[in-house]
ROBA-710158 format. One record per atom (N, C-alpha, C, O, CB): residue number from 1; x, y, z; atom name. Coordinates in pm, whole numbers, plus 50000, padded with zeros to 5 digits. Last residue first. Glycine has a CB too. Example, Ala and Ser with C-alpha at 12.3 -4.5 7.8 and 13.67 -1.06 7.14 Angstrom:
<atoms>
baro	x	y	z	pagu
2	51285	49775	50708	N
2	51367	49894	50714	CA
2	51290	50003	50787	C
2	51341	50114	50804	O
2	51408	49940	50572	CB
1	51319	49431	50780	N
1	51230	49550	50780	CA
1	51320	49670	50780	C
1	51424	49668	50846	O
1	51131	49553	50905	CB
</atoms>
This chain:
<atoms>
baro	x	y	z	pagu
169	49246	55036	47712	N
169	49185	55027	47864	CA
169	49149	54837	47829	C
169	49097	54767	47917	O
169	48999	55168	47902	CB
168	49243	55067	47473	N
168	49391	55010	47530	CA
168	49368	54970	47663	C
168	49440	54892	47726	O
168	49519	55122	47531	CB
167	49044	55346	47492	N
167	49116	55236	47389	CA
167	49210	55182	47478	C
167	49257	55257	47563	O
167	49196	55295	47246	CB
166	48797	55402	47739	N
166	48917	55442	47680	CA
166	49013	55336	47596	C
166	49051	55237	47659	O
166	48990	55496	47789	CB
165	48467	55520	47806	N
165	48578	55428	47775	CA
165	48708	55469	47683	C
165	48713	55546	47587	O
165	48513	55319	47711	CB
164	48380	55707	48057	N
164	48438	55757	47912	CA
164	48528	55637	47906	C
164	48634	55630	47968	O
164	48525	55922	47900	CB
163	48363	55769	48320	N
163	48308	55702	48277	CA
163	48309	55672	48108	C
163	48218	55607	48057	O
163	48217	55734	48334	CB
162	48609	55784	48565	N
162	48581	55837	48447	CA
162	48507	55742	48374	C
162	48560	55632	48353	O
162	48694	55878	48381	CB
161	48725	55617	48784	N
161	48587	55708	48799	CA
161	48531	55768	48639	C
161	48412	55790	48617	O
161	48628	55860	48913	CB
160	49001	55577	48749	N
160	48877	55464	48741	CA
160	48716	55515	48742	C
160	48616	55453	48705	O
160	48891	55365	48878	CB
159	49097	55748	48870	N
159	49138	55715	48693	CA
159	49027	55617	48648	C
159	48983	55592	48535	O
159	49313	55624	48662	CB
158	49033	55799	49101	N
158	48959	55895	49014	CA
158	49018	55860	48857	C
158	48994	55924	48755	O
158	48991	56066	49067	CB
157	49161	55587	49203	N
157	48993	55526	49188	CA
157	48986	55669	49094	C
157	48920	55648	48992	O
157	48855	55506	49374	CB
156	49387	55667	49244	N
156	49382	55536	49106	CA
156	49239	55525	49134	C
156	49190	55430	49073	O
156	49486	55353	49121	CB
155	49381	55891	49386	N
155	49418	55907	49270	CA
155	49386	55811	49154	C
155	49366	55833	49034	O
155	49533	55921	49286	CB
154	49337	55768	49642	N
154	49240	55848	49547	CA
154	49264	55883	49411	C
154	49174	55903	49330	O
154	49215	55965	49597	CB
153	49518	55601	49678	N
153	49376	55518	49609	CA
153	49311	55635	49580	C
153	49223	55627	49494	O
153	49269	55405	49713	CB
152	49730	55830	49729	N
152	49728	55727	49612	CA
152	49597	55653	49597	C
152	49563	55645	49479	O
152	49839	55619	49631	CB
151	49607	55925	49983	N
151	49651	56068	49824	CA
151	49618	55936	49726	C
151	49514	55926	49660	O
151	49899	56165	49794	CB
150	49594	55696	50138	N
150	49516	55767	50098	CA
150	49485	55879	49914	C
150	49412	55894	49816	O
150	49537	55823	50212	CB
149	49872	55690	50138	N
149	49823	55602	50066	CA
149	49668	55669	50041	C
149	49632	55692	49925	O
149	49837	55457	50137	CB
148	49939	55943	50273	N
148	50015	55920	50166	CA
148	49947	55807	50092	C
148	49958	55818	49970	O
148	50155	55892	50205	CB
147	49799	55928	50527	N
147	49790	56014	50451	CA
147	49827	56005	50273	C
147	49760	56048	50179	O
147	49858	56093	50522	CB
146	49731	55556	50573	N
146	49816	55674	50617	CA
146	49803	55787	50496	C
146	49798	55747	50380	O
146	49982	55623	50644	CB
145	49472	55309	50650	N
145	49596	55390	50564	CA
145	49634	55527	50642	C
145	49582	55582	50739	O
145	49539	55438	50392	CB
144	49304	55221	50817	N
144	49454	55172	50823	CA
144	49529	55243	50746	C
144	49651	55247	50765	O
144	49478	55037	50783	CB
143	49099	55396	50772	N
143	49157	55417	50919	CA
143	49288	55323	50861	C
143	49392	55388	50870	O
143	49045	55348	51082	CB
142	48842	55358	50644	N
142	49039	55405	50559	CA
142	49091	55435	50679	C
142	49146	55544	50670	O
142	49077	55579	50427	CB
141	48673	55329	50759	N
141	48672	55175	50663	CA
141	48877	55233	50578	C
141	48968	55183	50511	O
141	48452	55173	50470	CB
140	48581	55510	50888	N
140	48646	55353	50965	CA
140	48715	55293	50895	C
140	48804	55215	50929	O
140	48554	55240	51007	CB
139	48576	55691	50720	N
139	48654	55710	50755	CA
139	48731	55538	50852	C
139	48841	55486	50870	O
139	48612	55842	50808	CB
138	48333	55595	50587	N
138	48464	55587	50485	CA
138	48578	55623	50570	C
138	48687	55596	50521	O
138	48459	55697	50349	CB
137	48147	55669	50793	N
137	48182	55522	50799	CA
137	48307	55504	50682	C
137	48374	55401	50687	O
137	48033	55419	50762	CB
136	48183	55953	50810	N
136	48225	55855	50930	CA
136	48264	55691	50891	C
136	48355	55617	50929	O
136	48091	55852	51037	CB
135	48106	56021	50537	N
135	48234	56033	50576	CA
135	48284	55958	50711	C
135	48398	55912	50723	O
135	48253	56168	50585	CB
134	47813	55898	50640	N
134	47884	55854	50511	CA
134	48026	55889	50536	C
134	48093	55789	50561	O
134	47828	55925	50373	CB
133	47770	56091	50786	N
133	47721	55950	50855	CA
133	47836	55863	50709	C
133	47921	55776	50725	O
133	47476	55913	50855	CB
132	47705	56345	50679	N
132	47818	56283	50832	CA
132	47849	56151	50819	C
132	47961	56109	50845	O
132	47743	56283	51002	CB
131	47539	56255	50536	N
131	47683	56289	50491	CA
131	47733	56286	50577	C
131	47833	56214	50577	O
131	47721	56394	50432	CB
130	47326	56300	50714	N
130	47382	56134	50623	CA
130	47496	56187	50574	C
130	47578	56097	50594	O
130	47278	56055	50469	CB
129	47343	56533	50813	N
129	47355	56443	50887	CA
129	47403	56312	50777	C
129	47509	56250	50779	O
129	47222	56435	50972	CB
128	47210	56691	50552	N
128	47360	56703	50635	CA
128	47408	56592	50703	C
128	47514	56544	50662	O
128	47362	56806	50746	CB
127	46975	56529	50587	N
127	47063	56511	50451	CA
127	47207	56551	50506	C
127	47303	56474	50509	O
127	47008	56621	50308	CB
126	46846	56669	50793	N
126	46866	56494	50741	CA
126	47009	56462	50672	C
126	47109	56395	50701	O
126	46740	56447	50607	CB
125	46832	56943	50665	N
125	46901	56862	50827	CA
125	46946	56716	50800	C
125	47059	56668	50790	O
125	46764	56843	50972	CB
124	46656	56905	50478	N
124	46787	56907	50433	CA
124	46891	56871	50591	C
124	46987	56797	50608	O
124	46813	57075	50349	CB
123	46444	56813	50604	N
123	46490	56721	50509	CA
123	46629	56751	50484	C
123	46714	56664	50470	O
123	46412	56722	50386	CB
122	46395	57019	50725	N
122	46395	56911	50835	CA
122	46459	56809	50721	C
122	46530	56719	50767	O
122	46224	56865	50919	CB
121	46298	57192	50527	N
121	46443	57219	50601	CA
121	46460	57111	50677	C
121	46579	57105	50707	O
121	46459	57349	50695	CB
120	46207	56969	50241	N
120	46214	57078	50362	CA
120	46285	57113	50454	C
120	46370	57025	50468	O
120	46145	57076	50425	CB
119	46270	56964	49897	N
119	46318	56922	50010	CA
119	46294	57005	50142	C
119	46359	57109	50155	O
119	46447	56905	49985	CB
118	45959	56869	49656	N
118	46043	57000	49738	CA
118	46135	56921	49870	C
118	46081	56832	49936	O
118	45902	57136	49822	CB
117	45875	56785	49370	N
117	45880	56731	49490	CA
117	46019	56808	49558	C
117	46137	56806	49523	O
117	45885	56563	49475	CB
116	45525	56874	49235	N
116	45715	56855	49196	CA
116	45725	56825	49338	C
116	45631	56831	49417	O
116	45840	57020	49128	CB
115	45293	56757	49015	N
115	45308	56780	49106	CA
115	45460	56740	49103	C
115	45518	56653	49038	O
115	45213	56734	49183	CB
114	45098	56900	48764	N
114	45230	56849	48755	CA
114	45225	56893	48940	C
114	45182	56997	48991	O
114	45360	56938	48617	CB
113	44872	57051	48694	N
113	44863	56877	48688	CA
113	44956	56828	48726	C
113	44949	56705	48740	O
113	44847	56807	48568	CB
112	44924	57309	48671	N
112	44880	57235	48793	CA
112	44845	57076	48793	C
112	44800	57007	48884	O
112	44761	57304	48837	CB
111	45205	57443	48581	N
111	45086	57304	48493	CA
111	45053	57270	48622	C
111	45134	57207	48692	O
111	45160	57137	48377	CB
110	45357	57625	48681	N
110	45279	57660	48529	CA
110	45232	57506	48470	C
110	45227	57467	48354	O
110	45408	57748	48394	CB
109	45426	57548	48923	N
109	45355	57705	48887	CA
109	45298	57729	48771	C
109	45216	57817	48745	O
109	45447	57818	48888	CB
108	45322	57265	49031	N
108	45409	57289	48970	CA
108	45379	57468	48905	C
108	45283	57477	48828	O
108	45420	57162	48876	CB
107	45255	57210	49403	N
107	45236	57220	49249	CA
107	45303	57278	49193	C
107	45370	57361	49256	O
107	45139	57261	49201	CB
106	45468	56987	49633	N
106	45391	57124	49547	CA
106	45353	57132	49421	C
106	45408	57068	49331	O
106	45465	57235	49540	CB
105	45524	56748	49880	N
105	45478	56798	49729	CA
105	45402	56932	49702	C
105	45294	56966	49749	O
105	45383	56694	49671	CB
104	45813	56729	50101	N
104	45640	56785	50040	CA
104	45646	56796	49902	C
104	45734	56837	49826	O
104	45580	56952	50094	CB
103	46011	56598	50310	N
103	46001	56658	50176	CA
103	45842	56692	50180	C
103	45771	56670	50278	O
103	46053	56549	50043	CB
102	46022	56526	50589	N
102	46143	56569	50507	CA
102	46142	56645	50379	C
102	46227	56725	50339	O
102	46207	56461	50476	CB
101	45803	56477	50768	N
101	45820	56593	50771	CA
101	45962	56613	50676	C
101	46016	56723	50691	O
101	45816	56636	50918	CB
100	45748	56170	50730	N
100	45838	56227	50849	CA
100	45882	56391	50838	C
100	45985	56429	50894	O
100	45982	56136	50850	CB
99	45597	56207	50517	N
99	45522	56172	50652	CA
99	45625	56191	50746	C
99	45588	56234	50855	O
99	45456	56020	50666	CB
98	45752	56245	50320	N
98	45634	56321	50367	CA
98	45631	56292	50498	C
98	45668	56373	50583	O
98	45504	56291	50302	CB
97	45921	55971	50316	N
97	45971	56101	50336	CA
97	45868	56208	50389	C
97	45893	56259	50497	O
97	46028	56145	50210	CB
96	45650	55788	50230	N
96	45763	55803	50369	CA
96	45802	55923	50410	C
96	45752	55985	50504	O
96	45901	55742	50349	CB
95	45633	55956	49956	N
95	45500	55907	50092	CA
95	45577	55932	50259	C
95	45573	56016	50348	O
95	45451	55676	50076	CB
94	45855	55916	49862	N
94	45797	55998	49858	CA
94	45675	56021	50003	C
94	45662	56088	50105	O
94	45760	55981	49727	CB
93	45874	55600	49796	N
93	45977	55667	49924	CA
93	45920	55839	49966	C
93	45938	55884	50079	O
93	46178	55681	49848	CB
92	45651	55530	49672	N
92	45634	55516	49775	CA
92	45762	55576	49893	C
92	45756	55591	50015	O
92	45601	55387	49766	CB
91	45691	55702	49437	N
91	45580	55753	49515	CA
91	45594	55664	49642	C
91	45544	55720	49739	O
91	45432	55743	49438	CB
90	45916	55579	49321	N
90	45926	55696	49424	CA
90	45814	55740	49501	C
90	45824	55803	49606	O
90	45967	55809	49363	CB
89	45779	55332	49305	N
89	45888	55342	49366	CA
89	45911	55459	49448	C
89	45922	55469	49570	O
89	45975	55328	49283	CB
88	45637	55394	49090	N
88	45566	55366	49206	CA
88	45659	55392	49299	C
88	45630	55476	49384	O
88	45509	55236	49216	CB
87	45827	55470	48859	N
87	45790	55582	48915	CA
87	45683	55525	49050	C
87	45642	55618	49120	O
87	45721	55681	48791	CB
86	46146	55258	48878	N
86	45991	55256	48833	CA
86	45963	55397	48901	C
86	46043	55446	48981	O
86	45881	55109	48898	CB
85	46472	55388	48889	N
85	46351	55312	48939	CA
85	46211	55315	48865	C
85	46195	55406	48783	O
85	46325	55361	49071	CB
84	46677	55604	48845	N
84	46657	55450	48804	CA
84	46607	55343	48823	C
84	46650	55231	48797	O
84	46716	55406	48804	CB
83	46680	55809	48950	N
83	46697	55709	49028	CA
83	46687	55590	48972	C
83	46686	55484	49034	O
83	46625	55716	49122	CB
82	46616	55951	48703	N
82	46727	56013	48794	CA
82	46764	55852	48880	C
82	46872	55795	48862	O
82	46654	56171	48917	CB
81	46335	55849	48701	N
81	46442	55904	48589	CA
81	46577	55864	48634	C
81	46635	55759	48604	O
81	46442	56074	48569	CB
80	46216	55963	48950	N
80	46215	55801	48914	CA
80	46315	55794	48782	C
80	46385	55693	48789	O
80	46037	55733	48870	CB
79	46250	56187	48911	N
79	46330	56155	49030	CA
79	46302	56016	48983	C
79	46405	55949	48984	O
79	46285	56209	49193	CB
78	46062	56246	48676	N
78	46215	56306	48685	CA
78	46310	56213	48788	C
78	46422	56172	48756	O
78	46210	56478	48751	CB
77	45826	56163	48787	N
77	45855	56103	48667	CA
77	46048	56121	48668	C
77	46133	56032	48661	O
77	45754	56194	48530	CB
76	45783	56372	48983	N
76	45796	56226	49035	CA
76	45907	56186	48963	C
76	46023	56170	49001	O
76	45670	56125	49012	CB
75	46004	56659	48913	N
75	45845	56576	48916	CA
75	45860	56447	48958	C
75	45978	56412	48969	O
75	45764	56559	48767	CB
74	46202	56885	49145	N
74	46176	56778	49034	CA
74	46014	56724	49031	C
74	45928	56741	49117	O
74	46283	56642	49066	CB
73	46264	57208	49225	N
73	46199	57088	49282	CA
73	46152	57006	49160	C
73	46071	57054	49081	O
73	46076	57125	49381	CB
72	46595	57294	49040	N
72	46429	57330	49128	CA
72	46352	57159	49156	C
72	46381	57045	49120	O
72	46283	57456	48981	CB
71	46821	57186	49070	N
71	46841	57333	49061	CA
71	46704	57377	49114	C
71	46686	57462	49201	O
71	46879	57391	48904	CB
70	46921	56861	49273	N
70	46846	56913	49168	CA
70	46847	57076	49139	C
70	46908	57114	49239	O
70	46713	56868	49196	CB
69	47066	56774	49467	N
69	47122	56800	49360	CA
69	47041	56887	49220	C
69	47082	56944	49119	O
69	47163	56672	49335	CB
68	46853	56703	49666	N
68	46952	56816	49675	CA
68	47034	56829	49580	C
68	47104	56928	49604	O
68	47027	56813	49777	CB
67	46738	56468	49503	N
67	46660	56592	49542	CA
67	46783	56729	49560	C
67	46795	56825	49484	O
67	46568	56553	49706	CB
66	46928	56289	49565	N
66	46878	56360	49442	CA
66	46807	56427	49439	C
66	46803	56477	49326	O
66	46841	56313	49363	CB
65	46924	56268	49811	N
65	47055	56308	49775	CA
65	47030	56367	49629	C
65	47089	56463	49581	O
65	47166	56182	49783	CB
64	46654	56147	49886	N
64	46717	56288	49940	CA
64	46833	56341	49884	C
64	46852	56461	49903	O
64	46754	56282	50077	CB
63	46734	55885	49728	N
63	46641	56018	49701	CA
63	46621	56163	49736	C
63	46590	56260	49667	O
63	46548	55993	49730	CB
62	46883	55818	49930	N
62	46934	55806	49790	CA
62	46852	55923	49725	C
62	46898	56029	49682	O
62	46907	55649	49715	CB
61	46766	55770	50143	N
61	46857	55901	50164	CA
61	46915	55883	50014	C
61	47013	55954	49992	O
61	46989	55898	50312	CB
60	46573	55594	50071	N
60	46517	55739	50133	CA
60	46623	55819	50116	C
60	46603	55934	50076	O
60	46472	55746	50292	CB
59	46727	55417	50079	N
59	46657	55406	49922	CA
59	46622	55594	49918	C
59	46633	55680	49831	O
59	46465	55267	49914	CB
58	46830	55356	50310	N
58	46913	55377	50229	CA
58	46839	55438	50060	C
58	46897	55486	49962	O
58	46991	55239	50236	CB
57	46598	55514	50534	N
57	46616	55368	50447	CA
57	46754	55428	50332	C
57	46754	55543	50288	O
57	46423	55309	50335	CB
56	46612	55711	50852	N
56	46612	55677	50698	CA
56	46674	55592	50637	C
56	46794	55573	50659	O
56	46643	55760	50632	CB
55	46659	55711	51097	N
55	46552	55692	51082	CA
55	46515	55678	50932	C
55	46404	55639	50895	O
55	46496	55779	51151	CB
54	46876	55794	51217	N
54	46792	55893	51156	CA
54	46685	55881	51120	C
54	46604	55972	51103	O
54	46827	55935	51072	CB
53	46999	55542	51356	N
53	46910	55604	51458	CA
53	46832	55770	51357	C
53	46751	55844	51414	O
53	47038	55649	51627	CB
52	47082	55452	51060	N
52	46930	55390	51156	CA
52	46923	55483	51255	C
52	46809	55529	51252	O
52	46934	55222	51242	CB
51	47305	55549	50984	N
51	47200	55587	50954	CA
51	47057	55559	51018	C
51	46956	55628	51021	O
51	47209	55559	50854	CB
50	47521	55380	51055	N
50	47529	55517	51101	CA
50	47397	55568	51071	C
50	47368	55654	51154	O
50	47643	55601	51036	CB
49	47443	55129	50930	N
49	47428	55131	51072	CA
49	47454	55243	51165	C
49	47436	55244	51287	O
49	47497	55043	51113	CB
48	47477	55219	50690	N
48	47335	55171	50737	CA
48	47315	55183	50889	C
48	47219	55226	50953	O
48	47311	55018	50698	CB
47	47762	55230	50691	N
47	47640	55368	50680	CA
47	47485	55358	50718	C
47	47404	55442	50758	O
47	47624	55412	50522	CB
46	47839	54964	50710	N
46	47881	55114	50800	CA
46	47758	55234	50796	C
46	47695	55297	50881	O
46	48037	55198	50718	CB
45	47743	54823	50466	N
45	47709	54807	50576	CA
45	47713	54936	50746	C
45	47634	54968	50835	O
45	47787	54691	50571	CB
44	47874	55000	50294	N
44	47742	55003	50297	CA
44	47707	54969	50436	C
44	47657	55048	50515	O
44	47681	54917	50195	CB
43	48133	54916	50333	N
43	48108	55076	50363	CA
43	47934	55084	50398	C
43	47879	55146	50489	O
43	48155	55187	50200	CB
42	48121	54621	50314	N
42	48171	54722	50429	CA
42	48116	54832	50426	C
42	48041	54860	50520	O
42	48304	54755	50431	CB
41	48083	54687	50033	N
41	47993	54612	50090	CA
41	48001	54633	50254	C
41	47899	54660	50318	O
41	48016	54468	50041	CB
40	48276	54763	49903	N
40	48166	54836	49895	CA
40	48086	54812	49993	C
40	48018	54902	50043	O
40	48108	54823	49789	CB
39	48476	54552	50019	N
39	48476	54667	50028	CA
39	48364	54790	50032	C
39	48354	54879	50116	O
39	48541	54671	49957	CB
38	48335	54325	49838	N
38	48364	54357	49994	CA
38	48380	54499	50051	C
38	48295	54549	50125	O
38	48490	54294	50031	CB
37	48432	54499	49580	N
37	48277	54453	49622	CA
37	48254	54421	49759	C
37	48159	54478	49813	O
37	48230	54327	49548	CB
36	48689	54549	49585	N
36	48616	54581	49560	CA
36	48477	54573	49613	C
36	48430	54657	49690	O
36	48641	54561	49488	CB
35	48762	54255	49628	N
35	48850	54314	49717	CA
35	48724	54440	49714	C
35	48657	54449	49817	O
35	49033	54342	49663	CB
34	48666	54099	49344	N
34	48625	54056	49498	CA
34	48652	54153	49587	C
34	48554	54162	49660	O
34	48695	53934	49554	CB
33	48833	54278	49179	N
33	48664	54266	49151	CA
33	48634	54214	49322	C
33	48585	54290	49406	O
33	48605	54114	48994	CB
32	49070	54179	49220	N
32	49004	54341	49217	CA
32	48849	54320	49277	C
32	48787	54342	49381	O
32	48994	54419	49029	CB
31	49034	53915	49158	N
31	49096	53910	49268	CA
31	49051	54100	49315	C
31	49009	54132	49427	O
31	49278	53851	49237	CB
30	49008	53972	48901	N
30	48897	53873	48958	CA
30	48930	53932	49098	C
30	48842	54001	49149	O
30	48916	53685	48933	CB
29	49254	54073	48847	N
29	49126	54143	48782	CA
29	49012	54078	48886	C
29	48935	54154	48944	O
29	49097	54095	48593	CB
28	49415	53861	48879	N
28	49437	53996	48948	CA
28	49336	54056	48934	C
28	49309	54116	49038	O
28	49539	54079	48908	CB
27	49330	53647	48683	N
27	49330	53628	48816	CA
27	49333	53758	48909	C
27	49260	53762	49008	O
27	49441	53544	48840	CB
26	49393	53794	48440	N
26	49220	53752	48464	CA
26	49231	53726	48610	C
26	49144	53781	48677	O
26	49147	53593	48372	CB
25	49689	53815	48451	N
25	49602	53937	48413	CA
25	49407	53914	48480	C
25	49332	53992	48538	O
25	49615	53941	48206	CB
24	49838	53569	48674	N
24	49801	53622	48524	CA
24	49698	53705	48568	C
24	49632	53695	48671	O
24	49749	53509	48402	CB
23	50053	53546	48886	N
23	49900	53573	48842	CA
23	49901	53641	48748	C
23	49951	53752	48731	O
23	49810	53637	48929	CB
22	50273	53312	48948	N
22	50255	53462	48864	CA
22	50133	53434	48858	C
22	50092	53321	48832	O
22	50329	53504	48710	CB
21	50330	53107	49185	N
21	50319	53119	49068	CA
21	50264	53266	49028	C
21	50201	53322	49118	O
21	50246	53011	49027	CB
20	50502	53099	49500	N
20	50394	53078	49431	CA
20	50379	53130	49292	C
20	50440	53237	49289	O
20	50304	53118	49501	CB
19	50738	53190	49626	N
19	50723	53031	49591	CA
19	50582	53020	49545	C
19	50540	52905	49557	O
19	50749	52922	49727	CB
18	50745	53520	49642	N
18	50817	53428	49536	CA
18	50842	53273	49503	C
18	50913	53225	49415	O
18	50922	53460	49545	CB
17	50635	53513	49892	N
17	50552	53519	49741	CA
17	50618	53492	49643	C
17	50563	53438	49547	O
17	50497	53643	49697	CB
16	50666	53183	50060	N
16	50683	53345	50056	CA
16	50601	53333	49897	C
16	50549	53246	49828	O
16	50887	53426	50063	CB
15	50462	52922	50263	N
15	50533	52968	50130	CA
15	50533	53140	50126	C
15	50443	53213	50168	O
15	50440	52899	49985	CB
14	50305	52930	50473	N
14	50428	52970	50498	CA
14	50513	53011	50382	C
14	50603	53096	50383	O
14	50485	52876	50564	CB
13	50078	52778	50408	N
13	50049	52915	50450	CA
13	50205	52996	50470	C
13	50208	53119	50479	O
13	49953	52907	50603	CB
12	50160	52542	50364	N
12	50128	52635	50263	CA
12	50127	52777	50293	C
12	50166	52870	50223	O
12	50009	52605	50215	CB
11	50182	52469	50604	N
11	50329	52491	50531	CA
11	50306	52551	50406	C
11	50395	52605	50340	O
11	50416	52353	50503	CB
10	49915	52464	50732	N
10	50002	52535	50795	CA
10	50144	52604	50699	C
10	50194	52717	50704	O
10	50040	52437	50906	CB
9	49832	52256	50564	N
9	49767	52408	50545	CA
9	49861	52503	50578	C
9	49896	52598	50507	O
9	49641	52440	50635	CB
8	50036	52001	50493	N
8	49963	52071	50534	CA
8	49931	52239	50517	C
8	50005	52322	50463	O
8	49986	52035	50625	CB
7	50021	51771	50177	N
7	50062	51897	50254	CA
7	50009	51978	50356	C
7	49915	52044	50312	O
7	50076	51972	50186	CB
6	50019	51488	50225	N
6	49960	51578	50201	CA
6	50010	51695	50250	C
6	50038	51709	50369	O
6	49858	51557	50228	CB
5	50217	51177	50139	N
5	50195	51319	50212	CA
5	50155	51418	50169	C
5	50219	51470	50078	O
5	50280	51368	50257	CB
4	50095	50862	50084	N
4	50137	50984	50015	CA
4	50143	51104	50103	C
4	50030	51127	50147	O
4	50046	51012	49903	CB
3	50185	50514	50035	N
3	50151	50633	50126	CA
3	50202	50744	50056	C
3	50305	50748	49988	O
3	50212	50627	50274	CB
2	50067	50203	49894	N
2	50140	50323	49901	CA
2	50109	50448	49995	C
2	49991	50468	50022	O
2	50137	50365	49780	CB
1	50070	49892	50004	N
1	50009	50000	50004	CA
1	50075	50157	50027	C
1	50115	50212	50130	O
1	49925	49968	50089	CB
</atoms>
């Protein structure tokens, strides 16, 4: 009977970087994708934890942020398009935010059949707290990095943030 020795996990963990075969571009890309997704999930979990005391869901927070970026109060249909959701989803979100006195429905001055959504003072206050919660969540995630590493990460992410496709990428 032949006996084979199976390397233990401990010995595999002791290998140095030079002992492993080089990763190809597909493996590196896959690993980066996994890392980015994992970090995104960690950031979202931290944001949800910090948003919970405000009584606002992530979807409601997204609608509040969309409202804050509008030059004038948008129509519900405009919000649905901007958020890439069906209009009924916006109605449900606006109902909840209106019940919390964060937004209000206002008639369009030029077309009485159109209703626009306006951010109320309380909504602006909550939005400021949401922004602080996002910053706090990001600070927690980035805490292990020094200033130089943060600057380098910012530059790398800025290069990826460009939505225009480039030849050779």
